[in-house]
C-alpha positions as CSV (number, residue, x, y, z in Angstrom):
1,X,-37.7,3.0,-12.0
2,X,-36.0,6.2,-12.4
3,X,-36.1,8.7,-9.4
4,X,-37.0,12.1,-9.8
5,X,-35.0,14.4,-7.7
6,X,-35.9,18.4,-6.8
7,X,-32.3,19.9,-6.8
8,X,-33.9,23.5,-6.3
9,X,-31.9,25.1,-3.2
10,X,-33.7,25.2,-0.1
11,X,-31.0,27.0,1.4
12,X,-27.3,28.5,0.9
13,X,-25.3,25.8,3.0
14,X,-23.6,28.5,4.9
15,X,-21.0,27.3,7.2
16,X,-20.2,27.6,10.7
17,X,-16.6,26.6,11.5
18,X,-15.2,27.8,7.7
19,X,-14.1,30.8,6.2
20,X,-16.7,32.1,3.5
21,X,-16.8,35.2,1.9
22,X,-19.7,37.5,2.0
23,X,-20.3,37.3,-1.5
24,X,-18.0,36.1,-4.4
25,X,-15.3,33.3,-4.9
26,X,-12.5,32.0,-2.5
27,X,-10.0,30.0,-4.2
28,X,-6.0,29.7,-3.3
29,X,-4.9,30.3,0.1
30,X,-2.1,33.3,0.5
31,X,-0.2,35.0,2.7
32,X,-0.5,32.8,5.5
33,X,1.5,34.1,8.7
34,X,1.6,35.0,12.2
35,X,1.9,38.9,12.7
36,X,1.9,41.0,15.7
37,X,-0.5,38.7,18.0
38,X,-2.6,37.8,14.7
39,X,-3.3,35.2,12.7
40,X,-3.5,36.4,8.8
41,X,-5.3,34.3,6.1
42,X,-5.1,36.1,2.4
43,X,-7.0,33.9,-0.4
44,X,-7.6,34.5,-3.7
45,X,-10.9,36.3,-3.8
46,X,-13.5,37.6,-6.9
47,X,-16.2,39.4,-5.1
48,X,-19.5,39.8,-7.2
49,X,-20.5,43.5,-5.5
50,X,-19.8,46.0,-5.1
51,X,-16.8,45.9,-7.3
52,X,-15.3,43.0,-9.1
53,X,-11.7,42.1,-9.7
54,X,-9.5,39.4,-8.9
55,X,-7.2,39.6,-5.9
56,X,-6.4,38.7,-2.4
57,X,-9.1,38.4,0.2
58,X,-8.5,38.7,3.8
59,X,-9.4,37.5,7.1
60,X,-7.6,37.9,10.6
61,X,-7.8,36.0,13.6
62,X,-6.2,36.0,17.7
63,X,-7.0,32.4,18.5
64,X,-8.1,30.7,14.9
65,X,-11.8,30.6,15.9
66,X,-12.4,34.0,16.0
67,X,-12.3,35.7,12.9
68,X,-12.3,39.4,11.0
69,X,-12.7,39.6,7.3
70,X,-10.9,42.8,6.2
71,X,-12.2,42.4,2.5
72,X,-10.0,42.7,-0.5
73,X,-6.5,43.3,0.7
74,X,-4.4,43.6,-2.2
75,X,-6.8,44.3,-5.5
76,X,-5.7,44.7,-9.3
77,X,-5.2,48.5,-9.4
78,X,-1.9,49.4,-11.4
79,X,-0.3,47.8,-14.8
80,X,1.5,45.1,-12.9
81,X,-1.3,43.4,-11.9
82,X,-4.1,44.8,-14.4
83,X,-5.7,41.1,-15.0
84,X,-5.1,40.1,-11.6
85,X,-3.3,40.0,-8.2
86,X,-2.5,36.2,-8.3
87,X,-1.2,33.8,-5.6
88,X,1.9,34.3,-3.2
89,X,2.9,34.2,0.1
90,X,4.1,36.6,3.3
91,X,7.4,36.4,5.3
92,X,7.8,38.9,8.2
93,X,10.8,40.9,8.0
94,X,11.9,44.0,10.2
95,X,9.3,44.1,11.9
96,X,7.0,44.3,8.5
97,X,4.7,41.9,6.5
98,X,6.3,41.8,3.1
99,X,3.8,40.1,0.6
100,X,4.9,38.6,-2.7
101,X,2.3,37.8,-5.5
102,X,2.0,36.9,-9.2
103,X,0.5,40.4,-10.9
104,X,-0.8,39.0,-14.1
105,X,-0.9,41.4,-17.1
106,X,-2.3,40.4,-20.5
107,X,-0.8,42.2,-23.3
108,X,-3.1,43.1,-26.0
109,X,-3.0,41.3,-29.9
110,X,-3.2,38.2,-31.4
111,X,-2.1,35.9,-28.2
112,X,-2.6,32.7,-26.8
113,X,-1.5,34.1,-23.0
114,X,-0.1,30.3,-22.6
115,X,2.8,31.0,-24.7
116,X,2.9,34.7,-25.3
117,X,1.4,37.7,-24.2
118,X,1.3,37.2,-20.7
119,X,3.5,39.0,-18.3
120,X,3.9,37.2,-14.7
121,X,5.0,40.1,-12.5
122,X,6.4,38.8,-9.1
123,X,5.2,41.8,-7.1
124,X,5.8,42.9,-3.7
125,X,3.8,44.8,-1.5
126,X,4.7,46.2,2.2
127,X,2.4,46.5,5.6
128,X,3.6,48.2,8.8
129,X,0.3,47.0,10.2
130,X,-0.9,44.3,8.7
131,X,-4.2,46.1,6.9
132,X,-2.8,48.8,5.0
133,X,-0.7,48.0,2.3
134,X,2.2,50.4,0.3
135,X,3.1,50.9,-3.2
136,X,3.4,47.9,-5.6
137,X,7.0,47.1,-6.4
138,X,7.9,44.8,-9.0
139,X,10.8,42.1,-8.2
140,X,11.0,39.7,-11.1
141,X,9.6,39.7,-14.4
142,X,9.6,37.7,-17.6
143,X,13.3,39.0,-18.6
144,X,14.1,37.0,-15.1
145,X,12.8,33.6,-16.0
146,X,14.8,30.8,-18.1
147,X,14.2,31.1,-22.2
148,X,12.6,28.0,-21.9
149,X,9.8,28.9,-19.4
150,X,6.2,29.6,-21.0
151,X,4.7,32.7,-19.7
152,X,3.0,30.4,-16.7
153,X,5.3,31.6,-13.8
154,X,3.4,32.0,-10.4
155,X,3.0,31.6,-6.9
156,X,5.9,32.9,-5.2
157,X,7.0,30.9,-1.8
158,X,9.4,33.2,0.0
159,X,11.4,32.3,3.2
160,X,14.8,33.0,4.8
161,X,17.4,30.4,5.3
162,X,21.2,30.4,5.7
163,X,21.3,34.0,5.8
164,X,19.4,35.0,2.7
165,X,15.7,35.2,1.4
166,X,14.9,32.1,-1.0
167,X,11.9,32.1,-3.4
168,X,10.2,29.3,-4.9
169,X,8.0,29.9,-8.3
170,X,6.0,27.1,-10.3
171,X,6.4,27.3,-14.1
172,X,5.6,25.7,-17.2
173,X,8.1,25.2,-19.9
174,X,7.5,25.5,-23.3
175,X,7.3,22.0,-24.0
176,X,4.4,21.5,-21.1
177,X,6.8,20.0,-18.4
178,X,6.0,21.1,-14.9
179,X,9.0,22.6,-13.0
180,X,10.1,24.8,-9.8
181,X,12.5,27.9,-10.1
182,X,14.7,28.6,-7.3
183,X,15.5,32.4,-6.6
184,X,18.1,33.9,-4.0
185,X,18.2,37.5,-2.5
186,X,19.8,39.3,0.0
187,X,17.6,42.0,0.6
188,X,14.3,41.0,-0.8
189,X,14.2,43.2,-4.1
190,X,16.9,41.6,-6.3
191,X,16.2,38.4,-7.0
192,X,19.1,36.0,-8.9
193,X,18.5,32.5,-9.8
194,X,19.9,29.7,-8.0
195,X,18.4,26.5,-9.2
196,X,16.0,24.6,-10.8
197,X,14.0,21.2,-10.5
198,X,11.8,19.0,-12.5
199,X,11.0,15.3,-12.5
200,X,13.4,12.6,-13.8
201,X,11.8,11.0,-16.7
202,X,11.5,11.7,-19.9
203,X,8.0,12.2,-19.7
204,X,6.7,15.4,-18.1
205,X,5.0,14.8,-14.5
206,X,2.0,17.2,-15.3
207,X,2.5,20.5,-17.5
208,X,2.7,22.8,-14.5
209,X,3.9,22.5,-11.2
210,X,1.7,25.0,-9.1
211,X,1.7,26.2,-5.7
212,X,5.2,25.3,-4.4
213,X,6.2,25.2,-0.6
214,X,9.1,24.3,1.3
215,X,8.0,22.5,4.8
216,X,10.4,21.1,7.3
217,X,9.3,18.7,9.8
218,X,11.4,17.0,12.6
219,X,14.6,18.6,10.5
220,X,13.4,16.8,6.9
221,X,12.4,18.9,3.9
222,X,9.5,18.3,1.8
223,X,8.8,20.0,-1.3
224,X,4.9,20.4,-1.8
225,X,3.3,20.8,-5.3
226,X,0.4,20.7,-7.4
227,X,1.2,19.3,-10.5
228,X,-1.2,20.3,-13.2
229,X,-1.9,17.7,-15.8
230,X,-1.4,14.7,-14.6
231,X,-3.4,12.0,-16.1
232,X,-6.2,9.9,-13.9
233,X,-5.4,7.0,-12.9
234,X,-7.9,4.4,-11.0
235,X,-6.5,5.0,-7.7
236,X,-4.4,8.2,-8.1
237,X,-4.5,11.3,-9.2
238,X,-8.6,11.3,-9.4
239,X,-9.0,14.9,-9.3
240,X,-8.4,17.1,-12.5
241,X,-5.6,18.9,-10.4
242,X,-3.8,16.9,-7.2
243,X,-1.9,18.3,-4.6
244,X,1.4,16.3,-2.8
245,X,4.7,16.2,-1.7
246,X,8.1,14.8,-2.4
247,X,9.9,14.1,0.8
248,X,13.7,15.1,0.4
249,X,16.8,13.5,1.5
250,X,19.0,16.7,1.4
251,X,18.3,20.4,1.7
252,X,16.0,21.7,-1.4
253,X,18.2,24.6,-2.1
254,X,21.3,22.2,-2.2
255,X,19.5,19.8,-4.5
256,X,18.2,22.5,-7.0
257,X,21.7,23.9,-7.0
258,X,22.8,21.3,-9.3
259,X,21.3,23.0,-12.1
260,X,24.9,24.5,-13.3
261,X,23.6,26.5,-16.4
262,X,20.7,28.2,-14.9
263,X,19.6,31.2,-16.9
264,X,21.6,29.7,-19.9
265,X,20.3,26.1,-19.9
266,X,17.9,24.5,-22.0
267,X,15.7,22.6,-19.8
268,X,15.0,22.5,-15.8
269,X,17.0,20.3,-14.0
270,X,16.1,16.8,-13.6
271,X,16.6,15.7,-9.8
272,X,13.4,14.6,-8.8
273,X,12.0,11.3,-8.6
274,X,8.1,11.3,-9.6
275,X,7.5,8.0,-8.2
276,X,8.2,9.1,-4.6
277,X,5.2,11.7,-5.0
278,X,2.6,11.3,-2.4
279,X,-0.7,12.6,-2.5
280,X,-2.1,14.7,0.2
281,X,-5.9,14.4,0.0
282,X,-8.2,11.7,-1.7
283,X,-11.0,13.5,-1.6
284,X,-13.2,15.4,-4.2
285,X,-12.1,19.1,-3.2
286,X,-8.9,19.6,-2.0
287,X,-6.1,21.9,-3.7
288,X,-3.3,24.5,-3.7
289,X,-2.4,24.2,0.3
290,X,-0.3,26.5,1.5
291,X,1.9,25.9,4.9
292,X,3.5,28.4,7.7
293,X,4.7,28.1,10.8
294,X,3.0,30.3,13.7
295,X,4.2,31.6,16.9
296,X,4.2,28.4,18.9
297,X,6.7,26.8,16.0
298,X,3.4,24.7,14.5
299,X,3.7,24.3,10.7
300,X,0.3,24.8,9.8
301,X,-1.4,24.3,6.4
302,X,-4.7,25.7,5.1
303,X,-5.9,24.4,1.5
304,X,-8.6,25.2,-0.9
305,X,-12.0,23.7,-0.5
306,X,-13.0,23.8,-4.0
307,X,-12.6,22.2,-7.4
308,X,-10.4,23.8,-10.0
309,X,-11.4,24.8,-13.6
310,X,-14.3,22.2,-13.3
311,X,-17.3,24.0,-12.9
312,X,-19.2,22.6,-15.9
313,X,-18.8,19.2,-14.3
314,X,-21.2,19.8,-11.5
315,X,-23.0,22.6,-9.9
316,X,-22.3,24.5,-6.8
317,X,-25.5,25.4,-5.5
318,X,-24.5,28.5,-3.6
319,X,-25.7,31.6,-5.1
320,X,-23.8,34.5,-4.0
321,X,-20.6,33.0,-2.7
322,X,-18.5,30.0,-3.5
323,X,-15.8,27.9,-2.0
324,X,-14.1,27.6,1.1
325,X,-10.7,26.9,2.8
326,X,-10.0,23.9,4.9
327,X,-9.7,24.5,8.8
328,X,-6.3,25.1,10.0
329,X,-4.2,21.9,9.9
330,X,-1.5,21.2,12.2
331,X,1.3,19.2,10.2
332,X,3.7,16.0,11.9
333,X,5.5,13.3,11.0
334,X,4.3,9.7,11.9
335,X,6.7,6.9,12.8
336,X,6.5,6.1,9.2
337,X,7.9,9.3,8.2
338,X,4.7,10.2,6.4
339,X,3.7,13.9,6.6
340,X,0.2,13.8,8.4
341,X,-2.1,16.7,8.9
342,X,-4.5,17.3,12.0
343,X,-7.3,20.0,13.1
344,X,-5.7,22.6,15.3
345,X,-6.0,21.9,19.0
346,X,-8.2,25.3,19.0
347,X,-10.9,23.3,17.3
348,X,-11.8,21.2,20.2
349,X,-13.3,24.5,22.2
350,X,-16.0,24.2,19.8
351,X,-17.0,21.1,20.6
352,X,-20.8,21.1,22.2
353,X,-22.5,18.3,23.5
354,X,-21.1,14.7,23.5
355,X,-23.3,12.6,21.3
356,X,-23.3,8.8,21.8
357,X,-23.4,6.1,19.1
358,X,-26.2,3.3,19.6
359,X,-28.1,0.7,17.6
360,X,-31.4,2.4,18.0
361,X,-29.8,5.8,16.2
362,X,-28.3,3.7,12.8
363,X,-29.7,5.0,9.5
364,X,-31.1,2.6,7.4
365,X,-31.0,-1.3,7.0
366,X,-29.3,-3.8,5.2
367,X,-30.6,-3.9,1.3
368,X,-29.6,-3.1,-2.1
369,X,-29.0,0.1,-3.7
370,X,-28.9,-1.0,-7.5
371,X,-29.0,-4.0,-9.3
372,X,-26.2,-6.0,-8.7
373,X,-24.3,-8.0,-6.1
374,X,-21.8,-5.4,-5.9
375,X,-24.8,-3.0,-4.8
376,X,-25.6,-4.9,-1.8
377,X,-24.7,-2.8,1.6
378,X,-25.3,-4.7,5.2
379,X,-25.8,-2.5,7.9
380,X,-25.9,-5.3,10.6
381,X,-24.7,-4.6,13.8
382,X,-24.7,-0.6,12.9
383,X,-24.2,2.1,15.6
384,X,-25.8,5.3,14.7
385,X,-25.7,9.0,16.2
386,X,-28.1,12.5,15.1
387,X,-26.3,15.6,15.8
388,X,-28.2,18.9,15.7
389,X,-27.3,21.5,13.4
390,X,-25.6,19.6,10.6
391,X,-22.3,19.3,12.2
392,X,-20.2,16.6,14.0
393,X,-16.5,16.0,15.4
394,X,-16.5,11.9,15.6
395,X,-13.7,10.0,16.0
396,X,-13.6,6.1,15.0
397,X,-10.6,4.3,16.9
398,X,-9.1,0.8,16.8
399,X,-10.9,0.0,13.8
400,X,-11.1,-4.1,13.4
401,X,-11.4,-5.0,9.7
402,X,-13.6,-3.6,7.0
403,X,-17.0,-1.2,7.3
404,X,-19.3,1.5,5.9
405,X,-19.4,4.8,7.7
406,X,-22.8,6.5,6.3
407,X,-23.7,10.5,6.1
408,X,-27.5,10.7,6.3
409,X,-28.4,9.0,3.4
410,X,-26.2,11.0,1.0
411,X,-22.4,10.0,1.4
412,X,-20.7,6.8,2.5
413,X,-17.2,5.7,3.4
414,X,-16.9,2.0,2.5
415,X,-13.8,0.1,3.5
416,X,-14.1,-3.2,1.6
417,X,-10.9,-5.4,0.7
418,X,-7.7,-3.2,-0.6
419,X,-9.6,-0.3,-1.1
420,X,-11.7,2.1,0.6
421,X,-14.1,4.2,-1.1
422,X,-16.0,7.5,-1.2
423,X,-19.1,7.5,-2.6
424,X,-22.3,9.7,-3.4
425,X,-25.5,7.7,-3.3
426,X,-27.6,10.9,-4.3
427,X,-28.0,14.5,-5.3
428,X,-26.2,15.7,-2.3
429,X,-22.6,15.0,-4.9
430,X,-24.0,17.5,-7.5
431,X,-23.2,14.8,-10.0
432,X,-20.2,13.5,-8.8
433,X,-19.8,10.1,-7.8
434,X,-16.7,8.2,-6.8
435,X,-13.1,8.6,-5.2
436,X,-11.1,5.7,-4.5
437,X,-8.4,5.4,-1.7
438,X,-6.4,2.3,-2.0
439,X,-4.9,1.0,1.2
440,X,-1.6,0.4,-0.2
441,X,-1.3,4.1,0.3
442,X,-1.0,3.9,3.9
443,X,1.7,3.2,5.9
444,X,-0.2,0.4,7.9
445,X,-1.9,-1.1,5.0
446,X,-5.2,-0.4,6.8
447,X,-7.7,1.7,8.0
448,X,-7.0,1.9,11.7
449,X,-8.5,4.9,12.9
450,X,-10.6,7.9,11.7
451,X,-11.8,11.3,12.3
452,X,-15.0,12.9,10.8
453,X,-15.6,16.4,10.8
454,X,-18.8,17.9,9.4
455,X,-19.8,21.5,8.9
456,X,-22.9,22.1,7.1
457,X,-21.4,21.8,3.1
458,X,-18.0,20.2,4.0
459,X,-16.7,17.3,5.0
460,X,-13.1,16.5,6.4
461,X,-12.0,13.2,7.1
462,X,-8.6,12.2,8.7
463,X,-7.3,8.5,8.2
464,X,-5.1,7.0,10.5
465,X,-4.1,10.4,12.5
466,X,-4.3,12.2,9.2
467,X,-1.8,10.3,7.2
468,X,-4.2,10.7,4.6
469,X,-7.2,12.9,4.6
470,X,-10.5,13.4,2.4
471,X,-12.1,16.9,2.0
472,X,-15.1,16.9,0.6
473,X,-18.0,19.8,-0.4
474,X,-21.4,18.1,-0.4
475,X,-24.9,19.9,-0.6
476,X,-27.7,17.6,1.7
477,X,-31.5,19.0,1.7
478,X,-31.1,18.7,5.4
479,X,-28.4,21.1,6.7
480,X,-30.4,21.0,10.3
481,X,-29.8,17.6,10.9
482,X,-26.8,15.1,10.4
483,X,-27.4,11.3,11.0
484,X,-23.8,9.7,11.4
485,X,-24.3,5.5,11.3
486,X,-21.0,3.2,11.0
487,X,-20.7,-0.4,10.9
488,X,-16.9,-0.7,12.0
489,X,-16.0,-2.9,15.0
490,X,-14.4,0.1,16.7
491,X,-14.7,3.1,19.4
492,X,-17.3,5.4,18.5
493,X,-17.9,8.7,19.9
494,X,-18.7,12.2,18.7
495,X,-19.8,15.9,19.4
496,X,-22.0,18.3,18.2
497,X,-19.7,21.4,17.1
498,X,-20.5,25.1,17.3
499,X,-19.0,27.7,15.0
500,X,-16.3,30.1,14.7
501,X,-17.1,33.9,15.5
502,X,-17.2,36.0,12.8
503,X,-16.6,39.5,14.0
504,X,-18.4,41.7,10.9
505,X,-19.3,38.7,8.4
């Protein structure tokens, strides 16, 4: 029997402890830094009114839970970025914030804008106070890229190391091979190519490596990239674009310096073993993470919670706004040498009433959700909890064996055999269905603990201390009450969650 489902929005799924623009779209995090007593979070931003444009939105916070929206900080207003102020990064230099980004300019004429007609202008703008930005300067243009590069060169990541400034750029070659370019500068304005890297095999590991980041944890370096165009597999690369990292055995600048031909080379330097790529997230909505170091020395990651370029595959029902970014996550290495993500400690201050898990509060009963034996679900011995306000912070520790975690009757995380699955059971998925996590992707080979944080229409699930995360948008019809049910043999605890303090948004 077919079900008739009314998908008409009752509400707008506004978030309580995630950033959201007053109107318009949020995408890639940009320019993350700590400057003059404030955290600065920029992101790609397309406001819908009063004026459109593709640039950088801007938030500031003294403590990661009190936020002020500063509007569009860097927006297209000159020839360098006439068609968009694209992604980039920030460094603190001379007690100033130096912001680097890719200015997008599309030339007139018969062009495809992939291989001709697009200027990728690496642009610098400086602010003394973190709010008012100075003139825009071109520091690197198309003539500064190797001849094998297409017009897709973008996302400058700038940092200081060994007495010089270095810049990573994601790139796509003319024959559709993803790679990263590395430049060096003494003054932050004049840049010279000092190395390149791409995957070892003859077959390209994606056609474009976006959003490169160098991350150092416990003295070891990691190259974070987002490979576009990687073919989907049953248990890997399940989204249209994916995010992850390569663990390096040496300094990245030394590795990439193996490219001796540089501007005269016919192709980027093959030095990265793509078999070592580790995916950061197995959920439906995670992309373009950026990492920065704060004043306490923590490496913090913020990613985009959205699905790039596939809006036609499912409907985002929010009206005047779309997408968000993750909570700030602190990075660390576990004993297996894997990068782990965990909500910053400041989030604990938002915890409200503790909520107990009891058999009486468990949602649902054993039965079938379809016609096959696989569709049988067992809720025997389940524990449940009900959270007011549509938010929660739930910990499930010392997990023994298989089980099922159910949010309302809409979304389940089920562990069975050698695989875990995140499955939408109803319209809250907006026509999306399933993501799989092979337990072999975990260094322990099994799920030992989980932390679940739900904020109205965002789910962030941290597995085994954050060695793997599953980040997902969902759009439940009831945003006022959240039911969490678990059949795991484990220790359960939970809290209702308060929200950020938004000063002017």
